[in-house]
N, C-alpha and C positions, 0 to 999 in steps of 0.2 A: 556548643560548637567550638569549644576550646581546642587549640591546636595540639591535640595529643599526638603521640607517635603514630597511632592508627590513622588519625585524620591527616597528618602530613603525608603518610603513604598514599592515602586516598587522593589527595591533591596531586601528588607526583604521578599517580596513575592517570588522573584526568589529563595532565599534561602530555603523558605518553600517548593517550588515546587521541588527543587532538592533533598529534603529529600525523604526517602522511600526505598532506597537500604538497604538490610539486612546487618547488621554488618558483616564484613568479618571474624571476629573471630581471635583467636590466631593461627598463623601458626607456625609449628615446623621447625626450621632451626638449622642446626648444627653450632658450634662455628666458623668454617672456613667461612661459608657463611656470618655469622653476621659480622665478621671482614672485609670481602670484601665489604659489604654494607657500613661500617663505612669509609673505605678507599675511596670508590667512592664518598661519601658525603662530605669528608673533605680531599681532596688529596693535598691541598695546605695550606701553613701556612700564608695566607694573614692576615694582621692586618686590620680588617675592619674599625677601627677608623681612621687609617692613610688614607685609601681609601676615606672615607667620608670627611675628612678634605681636601684632594686633590681636590675632586669634588667642594667643597665650594671655595677654593682658585682659582681654574681654572675659576670658574664663575666670580669672581671679576676681574680677568685678562681679561676675554672676554668682560666684560662691559667697561673696560678702552680702550682696543685696537679695539673693534668691530670685532674681529676675531672669529666669531661664528662657523665657519666651524671647526676650531681647537678644540673648546669646544665640538662640536658634536663628534669629533673623540675620545676625552677623555672619554666621556660618553659611547661610543661604546666599547672602550677597557675595561672599568671597570665594565660595567653593562650588556653586551650582553650575558654573560654565567652565569646564576644563579646557575648552578651546582657547581660553584667554592666556593659557600658560604653555610654555614649552614642556616637553616630556620631563626633563630634569627638575623643572619647577613644580610640576604636578606631584612628583615624589616628595618634595619638601613640604608641600601643602598637606598631603595625606599623612606624612610622618608626624607633622606637628599636631594635626587633629587626633591622630592615634595617641600621641603623648598626653594630650589634654584628657582624653576619655579614660585612659588607663590610670592616670594619677588623680583623677577626679570622678570616681564612680557615680557620684550623685548627678553630675552633669550628664553622664551617659544614660542614667535612669530617666532623667527628666526630658531630654531632647532626642534620645536614641531613635524614637519612633519616626523622626523626620529625616533620618539619614539614609535608609536603604535606597530609596528612589534617587536621592541626590548623588550617591556614590556610583551607581551603575554606569553612567556615561564614561567613567574613567577606565572602564575595561576596553573601550574602543581605542586602539592605537593604530595610527595610519602605517601602512606598509610593514606591519608586524608579521614575521615569519614563524608560524607555529612549529615548523620543523626543528627550531632551536629549543623547543620546550618552554613551558610556562615560566621557568626560572629566568628566561630572557625577557619576559614581559616587564617593562620598566616600573609599572605601578602594581603589579600583581600581588607581591608580598604585603605591602602596607594595606592594600584593599582587603585581602583575606584576614589580616590581623584586625582590621577595623570591624569586619563582620563577626569575627570571633569575639571581640570585645563587646559588641552589641549583645551577642548571645549570653555572654557572661554577666554583664552588669546592667543591661537594659531592662525595662519594664516588660515582662514576657507577654502580658495580655495586649498592651498597646502595640508592641512590636509585631506580635502575631497578626493582629488586625491590619496593620500597615503593610506587612509583607504579603498577606493574602490579597490586599488591594493592588499592590504593585505587581505581583505576579499575574493577576487577572487582567491587568491593562498593558502588560508588557507586549509590545508588538515589534516584530523583527523588521529591520530596514529592508526595503525591497531594492533589488538590483536587476537590471536587464540581463536576461539569460541567453540572448541570441548573439552576444558579443563575447569572444573568447576571454578577453581581459576582464570584462564585467563579470563573467561567470566565475573567474577565480576570486574576484572581489566578493562576490556573493558567498562563496565558500568560506572566506575569512569572516564575513559578517555572521554566518551561521555559527561558527565556532565561538565568536564573542558572545552570541546569545546563549550558547551552552554554558559558558562561564557564568553568565548572569543567572540563568536558571539554577545552576548548581548552588551558588551562594544563597539565593533566595529560598530554595527548597531546604537547604541545610538550616538556615536561620529559622524558618517556619517550623521545622521538625523539632529543633532544639527548644524553641519557645513553648511548643505544645507539651513537651515532656515536663516543663517546669510549672505548668498551669494545673493546679489542684482543683478538680471539679467533680461533681457527681454525674455530670452529663458530658463525658468526653466525646460522645458521638456528634455533638453540636460543633465542636472545634474540628473534628475530623471531616464533617460535612463541608465546612468552609474551606478547609485545605484541599479536599478532593475537587470541589467545584472550581477553585482557583487553578488547579492543574489542568482541568478539562477546558477551562476558558482560555488558558494559554495555548492549549492544543488546538482549539477551534480557530484561534486567531492566526496561528503560525505553522501548523503542520504542513500545509500545502507548499510553503516556501522551502521545505526541507526535502521535497520529493526526489531531488537529484542527488541527495547526500545520505544514503542509507546508513553508512557507518557512523555519521554524526548523529543520526536518529538513534542508533544503538546506544550511544553515550547517554542521551536523554532517557532512554528506556531503562538503562541501568539505574539511574537515580530514582525513578519512580518505582522500579522493582524493589529496591532497598527500602523505600518509603513504605510500600505496602507490606513487605515481608516483616519489617521491624516495628510496625505500628503496634502500640499496646505494650511495648517493652520499655521499662525504665531501668537501664543498666542490666542487671541480671534478673530482675523481678517483673512479673506481670503487673500491670496497673489493675487495681481492684475495681471491678465494675459490676453493676447489677446485671441480672440475666437479660433484661430488656435492652440495656445498653450494649451488652455483648452481641445480641442478635442484630440490633440496628447497625452497629459498627461493622460487623461481619458482612452485612448486606451492602453497605457503602463500599467496602473494600472490593467485594465481588463486582459491583457495578463499575467502579473506577478501573479495575483491571480490564474489563471487557471494552469499555468505551475508549480508554487510552490506547489499547492494543489496536482497535479498529482505526482510530483517528490517525495514528502514525504509521501503520503498516498496511493499510488497504491499497496503497499505491506501490507497495513493495511485496514481493512474494518469493518463496524459496523454490518455485517451480515444482510444486507437487505433481502436477499432471505430466510434466516432462519426465520426471524421475519414474513415476508409475508406468508411463508408456514404455520407457526403456526397459524396465523390469519385466513387464508383460512380454515384450518381444523376446527377451532372453529367458523367459519362463522361471524367473526367480522371485516373482512378486509374492509368493506364499512362504518364502523362506523366513526364518527368524531374522530379526533386525541385525544382529551381529553378522550373519552371513550375507545379507543384502548390502551391508556397509562396505564390503570388499569391492562392490561394483559402483560405488557412489561416484557421481560426476564431481570432480574437484572444483568445478565452477559454481556449484550450488551447495550440495551436502558438505558439511564440515566448514562452511563459510561462516563469517561473523553473523550474517543475517540469520542463517539457519540455526546457529547457536542461540540467538536471541529468541527465536520462535520456540525452540525446545525448552529453554529456561522459563519462558513465560507460560508455556503449557504446564510445566512442573509447579509454577507458582499458582496457577489456576486450580490444580488438583489440591494443593495445600489449603486453598480457600473453599474446598468442597464443591468446586465446579468440575464434576466428573462427567465427561462426555458419555460414558456408558449409562448415565442416569438422565441427563438432560437432552441428549441429541434427538432420540426418536420422538419424545413428546413434542419437542420444538418442530420437528419435521411434520408431525401430525397436525399441529396448530397451523403451520404455514399452508399445508394442503387444504385444510378446511377453509382458510381465508381465501385461497385462490378459487376454490369451488364456489364459494359464495359470490365472489367478484365476477365469475364467468358464467353464472347460472343462466343468464340471458343471452349467452353467446360471446364470441370473441370479436374484437375489433381489429383494425389494421395496424395497431402499434406493435412494436417488436415483442412486448410482453403479452399482448393479446387483450389487455383490458386497461382502460384509462378513466372511464366514467364510473367510479365506484368509491366507496369509503376509503379504500386503500390508496386512492390517488394522492391523498394528503400525507400518507405515511412515507417517511424517508429516513435514512440513517441520520441520527443527530450526533453532534460531537460534544454537546454541552448539556450537563444536567445540574440543576440547582437543587442540591440535596436538602437545603433548608425547607423546601416545600413539602417534604414528606414526613409525616408524623409516624405513619405505620411502616415498619420495615418491609412488609410484604409488598407495598406499593412502589418501592424503589425499583426502577427499571434496570434491566441488563441489556447490553447491546446484542441484538440478534446476530448481526454480522460478525461481531467479535466472538460470540460463542461458536458460530459456524467455522470461523477461521481456526479457533483453538481445537475444535473437534476434528478438523481436517488434518492438522498437525499431529494430533493424537492417533488418528487412523494411519497416517503415513508411518508412524513409529511402530504401532502395535498390531495393525491388521486385525483388529477386533471384529469378528464377523457378526457380533451381536448388534453392530451399528449398520448393517446392510440395509439399503432402502430399495423400494420397488421402482419400476420405471415411471409409473404415474407420479410417485412422490418426487422422483428426480426432475420430472418436467415441471411440476408445481414449484419446486424449489428454484428452478431456473427462471421461470416466469416471474416469480415473486421478487427475486433479487434484481432482475433486469428492470422490473417496474419501479423498484425503490431507488434505483440509481439516478443521479442527476441527468436530465436530458441535455444539459449544456456541456457535459464533460464525457470523455470516453468511459466506457465501463471500467471500473477500477481493476487493475491487473490482478490483485489478490482474489477478487470476486470471480473474474474469468478463470483464473487458475484453479480455484476450488471447485467451480462448476464442471470444468473439464476433468478434474480428478475424479469427482463422484460419477461423472458420465462414464468414464472408462471402467471405474470399479464396478458400477452397476451393470454395464453392458458386456463385460468381458466374457461372461459365460452364458449370456442370454440366448434363447432360441426363438425361432419364428413365432410360435404360438403366443409367447408372452408379449412380443412386440406388437403383434396384430390385434391383441386385446385392447390396446391403448386407443382412446378416442382419436379419430382421424384428425380433427381440428387441432387437438393438443399436439399430436405427432408432427403435424406440419409446422406449428409454431416452434417446436423444439428444433426441427431441421432448419428453420429460418434463422434461429439464433446461431446454430453451428455454422451456417453459411456466412452469416455476418462476421463471426469471429475469424473464420478461415480467410475472409477477404480483407479484414480491416486491422487485425492485430499487427503491431510493429515487429513482433518476434516471429521469425520463420518457423521455429519449432512449434509454437502455439498454433500457428496457421495450419501446419501439417497435422497436428493432433486433432484439431477440430474437423479438418477435411476428412481424415481417415475415419473418425467416429461417424461423420455424416454418411460416408460410403457404407459403413457397416450397417447402419440403420436402414438405408435404402435396400441393401441386400436382403435384410431379414423381413421386409414388409411385402405386402401383396404387390405384384408387378404393376398392376394398373395404377395404384397409388404412387408407387415410386416413379413410374414413368411420367405421370402427370406433374409431380413435383419438379422433376428434372427439367421437363419441357417449359414449365412456367418460369423456373429460375433462369434458364437460358434466354427466354424471351423478354423477361421483365426486370431481372435483377440489375440494379444500377452499377454493380461492381463487375468490371470486365474480367478480372482474374477469377471471380466466382463463376462466371459463365463458362470460361475456359475449363475450370475444374469440373463443372458438371458434365461437360462433353466427355471429359476423361473418365468420369465414373460411369456414364452411360455406355461408353465403349467397353469397359470392363464387364458390365452387366449383360452385354449382348454378344460376347465371344464364347461360343460353345466349348471349344477345345481347351482354352486357357483359363476357364472360370475357376478351377480349383487352385491353380498356381497364383493367379492374379488376386483372388479374394482371400487367399490364405494370409495375405498381408493385412487385409481388412478385418479378418476374423481371427484375431490373435488372443489366446491360442485356439487350436482346433476344438470345436464344440463337440462333446460326447453326445451320442444319441440318447433317446429316452430309456432304451433298454440297457444302457451302460456301456455299449460297444462304441467303437469309433464311428464318427459320422462318415458316411460313404461319400466318395468324391463326386462332385456334381458332373453330370454328363449332358445337361441341357442348359440352355441359356436361362438366366433369371428373367430377362425381359425379351420376349420373342419378337421376331421381325414381322409382326402382323401388318396387314395393309394399313390399318389406322396409324400404327406407330411409324411406318415408313412415310406416310403422307405428312405426318407432323415433322419428322426429321427433315424431309425435303423442304418444307416451309421454313424451318429454322435456318437451314443452310442458305437458302435464297435470301432470307432477311439479313443475315450477316454480310452477304456480298453486296446487297443493295445499300446497306448502311455504311459500307466501307470500313467495317470492323476487321482490320487486317489480322490481328492475333486470333480472333475467333474463326476467321476463314481458314487460317493455317491449321487450327485445331480440327476443323471439320474435314479438311483434306486428309489429315492423319487418321481421322475416324473412318472415312470412306475407304482408306487403304487397308483397313483391318476388318471392318464389318461389311459383309456382303449383303447389300440390299436386294440384289437380284432383279433389278428393274432398269438397268442401263443409265440410272441417274448419275452415277459417279463419273462416267466418261463425259457426259454432257456438262456436268458441273466443272470438271477440269478444263474443258474448252472455254467456258465462260470466264473462269478465273484467269486463264492465260491471256485473254484479250485485255484485261485491265491491269496487268502487272506493271506496266509502265506508268500508271497513274499513282502507284504507291510511292510516297516521298522518301521513306527511309530505305537506304540501300541494303541494310541488314535484313529488313523485312522482305524486300524483293528476293534476296538470296534464299531465305527460308521458304518462301512460296515456291520458288523453282525446285528446291530440293524435295518439298512435299509433293509437287506435281510429278517429279521423276519417279518417286516411289509409287504414287497412285497409278501411273501409266503401266507399271510392271504388274499390277494386280487386276486391272480391268481388261 
């Protein structure tokens, strides 16, 4: 970890990456608070020059006596609490310690293992503005030089073990995120943690390269487990800072890419060690990728949906790139996904080889879990062996003697395969509708019931949903088991109602409409009616009325559903599909009675938005029973009971339109 020119450039790049946070600005504090801050910063009258001299004198004594343990105690007493010193005094303390370690390598060798954890708190500097670069950090240079000195003169095995322990237990400070100022403070805290992770990972890697062993996989296992433990402890705290996550990912990317290299030469290993080490690196790459990026996605489904609408989804990547959304493609996060996908390929994680077998395995697991029927959970099964299965963020690689037993993250593999498919459009990865449904139920089931479905998981499921259904025809949809079909629709309704992103809601809603159009009219109508009657999401009820309206309009069905059926589906004989001339869902007496009941229920429950939607429905769909006029009269009688003025206006407008059609 010596500060070579390349390393200095790397640190400078880290400083550049950590820039970007908006200046926090001047905060108003009263005099009393200001005085308290001063007292907290300088609550002791320590003479730092005396402390520094004592550190030097104690070092000379340790050299004479060989009592390095006592010297380690001296360092711990005087250096373990940086809050005792002002910033300028901290620099003096660190510079003195650096001077001692560089002029007395034996001291560094004997006590260096005790220093990494002791030095980390010095990274935290109150009110530090990262926009000024790390060179403006008052203690950054001596800290980096200290870690460099540890790597150069310290005992590599002891330092490696201590660094692994420190990294495993490193926990980011929490800050409230509902307050604007606290949110900015949280961002600074995350950047300090990046600095800490950076130096620990560099020291750990440097020490590993200096350890000569016949079993390098054991040290790799410890290092990889430490990285995943840090991830498990802290990844959730970074969910609002994807660019900072990218900096961490870059460090681990380099760690995985360069492992096994000593300068220009490969480390000599037995075949068994090579196989086990390669498997650990594969596992680390998938678990780390899932842990840090399942809350962040590059909007695969949004980009695919846009490409399908413009009929460019089958073009080569270079051609599709011209239509990329500047807010997603080409962004820093997308670049990270792409580079991680390339890294996975270099580790022999090729989606063209592992994806379909993984999908087949998932399908078999779901079939086994649902062989006795589906329950009322969103995934459709809860009482099964799969109930205990969930994505894990930590793997203790020391537990595995056999390389074949080392697990890979299924979610991580699926995310990497989705990125690969987004780039290559490799049709050998195409999956069937029943496989798509099994994949969806499986991932929904494995997600935490106490948290929203991770955005990347939602994103990849909608991506594969549209990729699978874009060219599908009625016979293929109607072959799917009805219970599984309904469960998949429930998932789409849930996403269309609950996703915080309007684009994702629209994609799920449109995909739901396409499936309803392709299914038997009796099944589609039953699902729509049940959703309107029982769904707890009002926006989903309103959306279902809209889909029902489109499916019951004879003249407009081709135009309306062309947006749901993108692109137009060719017929079996290769010709263009004929324009629909009949309703998908007919106005049968049974259907009309159900619709009347749903309309009345909305009015009785005072569901204003649903009533407005039903008025629009009745203005367009002719039920031929005089119900529309009667319904309009009943709605008009209760207008004054509606509290919101805008809602009253919308009801009157809807009634005006309805009167012109009945």
